[in-house]
C-alpha positions as CSV (number, residue, x, y, z in Angstrom):
1,M,0.1,0.1,0.0
2,I,1.3,3.1,-0.8
3,E,0.3,6.4,1.2
4,I,-0.1,9.5,-0.2
5,K,1.1,12.0,2.3
6,R,3.1,14.8,0.4
7,P,1.1,17.4,-1.7
8,Q,2.9,16.9,-4.6
9,E,2.2,13.0,-4.6
10,L,-1.3,13.8,-4.3
11,V,-0.7,16.4,-7.5
12,R,0.9,13.6,-9.7
13,L,-2.3,11.3,-8.6
14,Q,-4.6,13.7,-9.8
15,R,-2.7,14.7,-13.1
16,L,-2.9,11.0,-13.7
17,A,-6.4,11.0,-13.4
18,L,-7.0,14.1,-15.8
19,A,-4.7,12.7,-18.4
20,A,-6.5,9.3,-18.6
21,Q,-9.5,11.1,-19.2
22,G,-8.0,12.9,-22.1
23,L,-8.6,16.8,-20.3
24,L,-4.7,18.0,-19.8
25,Q,-3.9,17.2,-23.9
26,A,-4.9,19.7,-26.6
27,Q,-6.1,16.8,-28.7
28,P,-5.3,13.5,-27.3
29,Y,-7.7,11.3,-29.8
30,G,-7.3,13.9,-32.8
31,R,-10.2,15.8,-34.4
32,G,-13.5,15.9,-36.0
33,L,-15.4,12.6,-36.3
34,E,-12.4,10.2,-36.1
35,G,-11.3,11.9,-33.0
36,A,-14.9,11.3,-31.3
37,R,-14.6,7.8,-32.4
38,K,-11.4,7.2,-30.7
39,A,-12.6,9.6,-27.7
40,I,-15.5,6.8,-26.9
41,N,-13.5,4.1,-27.5
42,H,-10.9,5.2,-24.7
43,I,-13.3,6.7,-22.2
44,G,-16.1,4.1,-22.3
45,Y,-19.2,5.5,-22.5
46,V,-20.9,9.3,-23.1
47,Q,-24.1,9.8,-20.6
48,I,-27.2,10.7,-22.8
49,D,-29.0,13.7,-21.0
50,T,-32.5,15.7,-21.9
51,I,-31.6,19.2,-20.1
52,S,-31.1,21.6,-23.1
53,V,-30.2,24.7,-21.2
54,V,-26.9,24.7,-22.9
55,E,-25.7,22.1,-25.5
56,R,-26.7,18.3,-24.5
57,A,-24.3,16.7,-22.4
58,H,-23.6,13.9,-24.7
59,H,-22.1,16.5,-27.2
60,H,-20.7,18.2,-24.3
61,V,-18.3,15.6,-23.4
62,F,-16.9,15.1,-26.7
63,F,-16.6,18.7,-27.3
64,S,-14.4,19.0,-24.0
65,R,-11.9,16.5,-25.6
66,V,-11.9,16.6,-29.5
67,P,-11.3,19.8,-31.2
68,K,-13.6,20.6,-34.7
69,F,-16.4,18.1,-33.1
70,K,-19.8,19.1,-34.3
71,P,-23.0,17.6,-32.5
72,A,-24.3,16.1,-35.6
73,M,-21.3,13.5,-35.2
74,T,-22.9,11.7,-32.6
75,N,-25.7,10.6,-34.6
76,Q,-23.4,9.9,-37.8
77,M,-21.6,7.4,-35.4
78,L,-24.6,5.9,-34.2
79,I,-25.9,5.3,-38.2
80,D,-22.3,4.2,-39.0
81,G,-22.3,1.8,-36.5
82,D,-19.3,3.0,-34.3
83,I,-21.4,3.3,-31.2
84,F,-24.8,2.1,-29.9
85,E,-26.9,3.2,-27.5
86,Y,-28.0,1.5,-24.1
87,W,-27.8,1.8,-20.6
88,A,-24.5,2.2,-18.7
89,H,-25.1,3.4,-15.3
90,A,-27.6,6.2,-17.0
91,A,-28.7,6.1,-20.6
92,A,-25.5,6.3,-23.0
93,F,-23.8,6.1,-25.9
94,L,-21.4,3.2,-25.9
95,P,-18.5,1.9,-28.3
96,I,-19.8,-0.8,-30.6
97,A,-17.3,-3.0,-29.8
98,D,-18.2,-3.3,-26.1
99,Y,-21.6,-4.3,-27.3
100,R,-21.4,-8.0,-25.7
101,Y,-20.8,-6.6,-22.3
102,S,-24.2,-5.4,-22.4
103,L,-25.7,-8.6,-22.7
104,P,-25.9,-9.6,-19.2
105,Y,-28.1,-6.8,-18.3
106,K,-30.0,-7.8,-21.3
107,H,-30.6,-11.2,-20.2
108,T,-31.6,-10.3,-16.6
109,I,-34.4,-7.9,-18.1
110,K,-35.8,-10.6,-20.4
111,T,-35.7,-13.1,-17.8
112,G,-37.5,-11.3,-15.1
113,Q,-34.4,-11.0,-13.0
114,T,-34.5,-7.5,-13.3
115,H,-37.7,-5.4,-14.0
116,W,-37.7,-2.5,-16.3
117,Y,-41.4,-2.1,-16.5
118,K,-42.9,-4.4,-14.1
119,N,-45.9,-5.3,-16.1
120,K,-45.1,-5.8,-19.9
121,D,-47.4,-6.3,-22.1
122,K,-46.3,-9.1,-24.3
123,K,-49.5,-9.0,-26.8
124,L,-48.4,-5.4,-27.5
125,M,-44.8,-6.1,-27.7
126,S,-45.6,-8.7,-30.3
127,E,-47.7,-6.7,-32.6
128,L,-45.0,-4.2,-32.8
129,M,-42.3,-6.7,-33.2
130,A,-44.1,-8.0,-36.4
131,R,-45.2,-4.6,-37.6
132,I,-41.1,-3.7,-37.4
133,R,-40.2,-6.9,-38.9
134,S,-42.4,-6.7,-41.9
135,D,-42.5,-2.7,-42.5
136,G,-39.2,-1.7,-41.1
137,P,-37.7,0.7,-38.5
138,I,-40.1,2.6,-36.3
139,R,-39.9,6.1,-35.0
140,S,-41.2,7.0,-31.5
141,R,-43.3,9.7,-32.7
142,D,-44.8,7.0,-35.1
143,V,-46.8,5.7,-32.0
144,E,-47.3,9.0,-30.1
145,T,-51.0,9.4,-30.5
146,N,-53.8,9.7,-27.8
147,T,-56.7,9.2,-30.4
148,T,-58.4,6.1,-30.1
149,K,-56.6,2.6,-31.3
150,R,-57.1,2.0,-34.9
151,A,-55.4,0.1,-37.5
152,G,-51.7,0.4,-37.4
153,W,-51.3,2.9,-34.2
154,W,-51.3,2.3,-30.7
155,D,-51.9,4.5,-27.5
156,W,-48.8,6.3,-26.6
157,K,-48.1,5.4,-23.5
158,P,-48.3,1.6,-23.7
159,A,-46.7,1.2,-27.1
160,K,-43.9,3.7,-25.9
161,K,-43.6,1.5,-23.0
162,A,-43.2,-1.9,-25.1
163,L,-40.5,-0.5,-27.4
164,E,-38.4,0.6,-24.6
165,Q,-39.1,-2.6,-22.9
166,M,-38.0,-4.8,-25.9
167,Y,-34.8,-2.4,-26.7
168,M,-33.8,-3.0,-22.8
169,E,-34.5,-6.6,-23.5
170,G,-32.1,-6.5,-26.4
171,D,-34.5,-7.5,-29.3
172,L,-34.3,-3.6,-30.8
173,M,-32.0,-1.2,-31.2
174,V,-31.6,2.5,-31.8
175,S,-30.8,3.0,-35.3
176,N,-31.1,6.7,-35.5
177,R,-31.9,9.8,-33.8
178,E,-33.8,13.3,-34.4
179,G,-32.8,15.1,-31.3
180,F,-34.9,12.7,-28.9
181,Q,-37.2,11.0,-31.1
182,K,-35.6,7.5,-31.7
183,T,-35.8,5.2,-34.3
184,Y,-35.9,1.5,-33.7
185,D,-35.1,-1.8,-35.7
186,L,-34.5,-5.2,-34.9
187,T,-30.9,-6.2,-33.4
188,E,-30.2,-8.6,-36.2
189,R,-30.3,-5.3,-38.8
190,V,-28.9,-2.9,-36.7
191,L,-25.5,-4.8,-35.0
192,P,-22.9,-4.9,-37.7
193,S,-22.0,-8.3,-38.6
194,N,-18.4,-8.3,-37.3
195,V,-19.3,-7.4,-33.6
196,N,-19.0,-9.9,-31.0
197,S,-22.3,-11.0,-29.8
198,Q,-21.4,-13.7,-27.6
199,M,-22.1,-13.5,-24.1
200,P,-19.5,-13.1,-21.7
201,D,-18.9,-15.2,-18.5
202,M,-18.4,-13.6,-15.5
203,D,-14.7,-13.8,-15.3
204,E,-14.7,-12.0,-19.0
205,F,-17.1,-9.4,-17.9
206,A,-14.9,-8.7,-14.8
207,S,-11.8,-8.5,-16.8
208,H,-13.4,-5.9,-19.3
209,I,-14.7,-3.9,-16.3
210,V,-11.2,-3.4,-14.5
211,D,-9.3,-3.0,-17.8
212,Q,-11.6,-0.3,-18.7
213,Q,-12.1,1.7,-15.5
214,L,-8.3,1.7,-15.4
215,R,-7.5,2.7,-18.5
216,C,-10.3,5.6,-18.6
217,H,-9.6,6.7,-15.0
218,G,-5.9,6.0,-14.4
219,F,-7.0,4.2,-11.2
220,A,-10.1,3.5,-9.2
221,S,-11.6,2.5,-5.9
222,L,-13.2,-0.9,-5.6
223,K,-16.7,0.8,-5.6
224,G,-16.2,2.9,-8.2
225,L,-15.0,-0.3,-10.7
226,T,-18.6,-1.1,-10.6
227,Y,-20.2,2.2,-9.9
228,Q,-24.1,2.0,-10.0
229,R,-23.6,-1.7,-11.3
230,R,-26.1,-3.4,-8.7
231,N,-25.0,-6.8,-10.1
232,A,-23.6,-8.7,-7.1
233,E,-22.1,-11.6,-8.9
234,L,-20.4,-9.2,-11.0
235,R,-19.1,-7.3,-7.8
236,K,-17.8,-10.4,-6.2
237,A,-16.0,-11.4,-9.5
238,V,-14.3,-7.8,-9.9
239,K,-13.3,-8.0,-6.2
240,A,-11.6,-11.3,-6.8
241,L,-9.8,-10.3,-9.8
242,V,-8.7,-7.4,-8.1
243,N,-7.0,-9.4,-5.2
244,E,-5.4,-11.7,-7.5
245,R,-3.9,-9.1,-10.0
246,L,-2.5,-7.2,-6.4
247,A,-1.3,-10.6,-5.4
248,Q,0.8,-10.9,-8.6
249,R,1.7,-7.3,-8.2
250,T,0.5,-6.2,-11.8
251,L,-1.6,-3.7,-9.6
252,E,-1.0,-2.0,-6.5
253,Q,-3.0,0.3,-4.0
254,V,-2.8,3.9,-2.7
255,Q,-4.2,5.4,0.0
256,L,-5.0,9.2,0.9
257,S,-5.1,11.2,4.0
258,S,-8.7,10.7,4.3
259,G,-8.2,6.9,4.0
260,D,-9.7,6.4,0.4
261,V,-8.0,3.5,-1.4
262,F,-7.7,3.4,-4.9
263,I,-6.3,0.6,-7.4
264,L,-3.9,1.1,-10.1
265,E,-1.5,-0.5,-12.4
266,A,1.8,-1.0,-11.0
267,G,4.2,1.7,-11.7
268,A,1.5,4.2,-13.1
269,L,2.6,6.7,-10.8
270,E,6.0,6.8,-12.4
271,C,4.3,7.3,-15.6
272,R,5.2,10.5,-17.7
273,L,2.4,12.7,-18.0
274,P,1.5,15.6,-20.6
275,R,2.7,19.1,-19.7
276,L,0.4,21.6,-17.8
277,N,-0.8,24.7,-19.6
278,N,-3.1,27.8,-18.5
279,R,-6.0,26.3,-19.9
280,M,-9.5,26.2,-18.5
281,L,-12.1,23.5,-19.7
282,I,-15.8,24.0,-19.2
283,L,-17.1,20.7,-18.4
284,S,-20.5,19.1,-18.3
285,P,-22.0,18.0,-15.1
286,F,-22.3,14.8,-16.3
287,D,-18.5,14.4,-17.6
288,N,-16.9,11.1,-17.2
289,S,-14.3,12.9,-15.2
290,V,-17.0,14.3,-12.4
291,I,-19.9,12.1,-12.4
292,Q,-18.3,10.0,-9.3
293,R,-19.0,12.9,-6.9
294,E,-17.4,11.1,-3.9
295,R,-14.5,10.4,-6.0
296,L,-14.2,13.8,-7.2
297,K,-14.3,15.3,-3.7
298,A,-11.7,12.9,-2.2
299,L,-9.1,13.5,-5.2
300,F,-9.8,17.3,-5.8
301,Q,-11.4,18.5,-2.7
302,F,-14.1,19.7,-5.1
303,D,-17.5,19.5,-3.3
304,Y,-19.8,19.5,-6.6
305,Q,-23.6,18.7,-7.2
306,L,-25.9,19.6,-9.8
307,E,-28.6,21.7,-8.3
308,C,-31.3,21.1,-11.0
309,Y,-33.0,18.5,-8.9
310,L,-33.2,20.8,-5.8
311,P,-35.9,23.5,-5.1
312,A,-34.8,26.9,-6.2
313,A,-34.6,28.3,-2.6
314,K,-31.9,25.4,-1.8
315,R,-29.5,26.5,-4.8
316,Q,-26.2,27.7,-4.0
317,Y,-24.7,27.6,-7.3
318,G,-27.6,27.7,-9.7
319,Y,-29.9,25.3,-12.0
320,F,-26.9,23.9,-14.1
321,S,-23.7,24.8,-13.0
322,L,-20.6,23.5,-15.0
323,P,-17.2,22.6,-13.3
324,L,-14.5,24.6,-14.3
325,L,-10.8,22.8,-14.9
326,Y,-8.0,25.2,-14.8
327,R,-4.9,23.6,-15.6
328,D,-5.1,20.7,-13.0
329,E,-7.5,22.0,-10.5
330,F,-11.1,22.2,-10.5
331,I,-11.5,26.3,-9.6
332,G,-15.1,26.8,-9.7
333,R,-18.1,26.6,-11.8
334,M,-20.4,28.7,-14.1
335,D,-24.4,28.3,-14.0
336,C,-25.3,29.5,-17.7
337,K,-27.9,29.6,-20.4
338,A,-28.4,29.8,-24.1
339,H,-30.9,31.8,-25.3
340,R,-31.1,30.6,-29.1
341,K,-33.8,33.0,-30.3
342,T,-31.5,35.6,-29.4
343,N,-28.0,33.6,-30.1
344,L,-27.3,35.2,-26.3
345,L,-25.2,33.0,-23.7
346,E,-26.0,34.3,-20.4
347,I,-23.8,33.8,-17.5
348,K,-26.0,33.9,-14.5
349,F,-23.3,32.9,-11.8
350,L,-19.8,32.6,-12.3
351,H,-18.5,31.1,-8.8
352,L,-14.7,30.5,-8.6
353,E,-13.5,29.1,-5.4
354,Q,-10.2,30.1,-3.3
355,H,-7.2,28.8,-5.0
356,N,-3.6,30.0,-5.1
357,Y,-4.0,31.4,-8.9
358,D,-2.9,34.6,-10.8
359,K,-6.1,36.6,-11.3
360,D,-5.1,37.9,-14.7
361,S,-4.1,34.2,-16.1
362,V,-7.6,32.9,-14.8
363,I,-9.4,35.6,-16.3
364,T,-7.6,35.1,-19.7
365,A,-8.1,31.4,-19.8
366,F,-11.7,31.7,-18.8
367,V,-12.4,34.0,-21.8
368,D,-10.2,31.8,-24.0
369,A,-12.7,29.1,-23.1
370,I,-16.0,30.7,-23.2
371,T,-15.4,31.9,-26.8
372,P,-15.5,28.3,-28.2
373,F,-18.0,27.2,-25.7
374,C,-20.0,30.2,-26.7
375,H,-20.0,29.1,-30.7
376,F,-20.7,25.6,-29.7
377,Q,-24.1,27.1,-28.3
378,K,-24.7,28.5,-31.6
379,C,-24.6,31.9,-29.6
380,D,-22.6,35.0,-30.7
381,S,-22.5,37.3,-27.7
382,V,-22.3,36.6,-24.1
383,T,-23.4,38.6,-20.5
384,L,-22.4,38.0,-17.2
385,T,-25.1,38.5,-14.3
386,K,-22.8,37.9,-11.2
387,T,-19.6,36.9,-10.0
388,H,-17.9,35.5,-6.8
389,P,-15.7,36.8,-5.8
390,K,-17.2,40.2,-6.5
391,Y,-14.1,42.1,-7.2
392,L,-13.3,39.9,-10.5
393,A,-16.8,41.0,-12.3
394,Q,-15.4,44.2,-13.9
395,G,-12.4,42.6,-15.4
396,I,-14.0,39.6,-16.6
397,R,-16.9,41.7,-18.0
398,R,-14.4,43.7,-20.1
399,A,-12.8,41.1,-21.4
400,L,-15.7,39.4,-22.5
401,K,-16.5,42.4,-24.7
402,S,-14.0,40.3,-27.2
403,V,-16.4,37.3,-27.7
404,G,-18.3,37.1,-30.6
């Protein structure tokens, strides 16, 4: 067990985490569509989200790592068969190469070990499946009607549930998306023929989880390796595999002063890391690097939660505050909204925390970050309403005049 006691040791661990997530390098995966393909293959998934006060989370995660990324590229990867849509710890896009590791969860739903919808309508599912088989893909909007059932149409709620149930069971896949309108088709017609579709055994599944998590996070706690996975057998297999690799010394453990223990590849702390620059990244609340809030707090001392689920009176930072990463530190958060009719990005609250940073450098980095972020929202101007600390407001507003 390596004890992390000195500040420089913790800093190295932090940088290892950020480098593994592709957040220290300017273009770790390349640019554009090809860069997006490589990015998701490395980080393992991209969470899908419906909140639209700024650009959707699944596009935002790519934007933070891939220069020249455009939102349309996400659906292009889906159509091309580079990624598929399914459930990770939440609705997500996943690399198509990982398709077989979605099969255990699909199996538990199909066999009733896990319930997606408690009472599934097998007759309606059979009818919809027959229609898709004979007539081709079906869009979710094709069954969205509140009128009385008639030939070829179904009441929306039961039909929507039936489609989702078949999708979660694995008989259907999402073949296309128009915003949040999904197109469903038979898995046999969507899944590329060269993709491995063999059910993994538990040892294979555990090995995949451990290898993937160490690759995309640099290190992980035992709990974090199976984050939000409620499969007791998988957790047991992962723990056994970790213990085996610790005994073989291909893995080692580090312990923070807080008592938190992380597992990493042997020698990972000695690997060469990218050089730092004075760059700021505006991250999504659902970014892979911040979604495990306990890990984020233990590692970076950044206490972050998404407050849109709280009553307005209880919000401290705003409805949809975005984490701000400067160099290798999380130094604040920004609550903002894209007003698309007027092409205006409104920064409702910019909150910077107490750090030993140079004020002018941070303002410069923020403006450098907000300019492409503003364009990513299809906005051509930006306003700032409130800041903390207040003395930064004047300098930031003056600098923001150059955005456009």
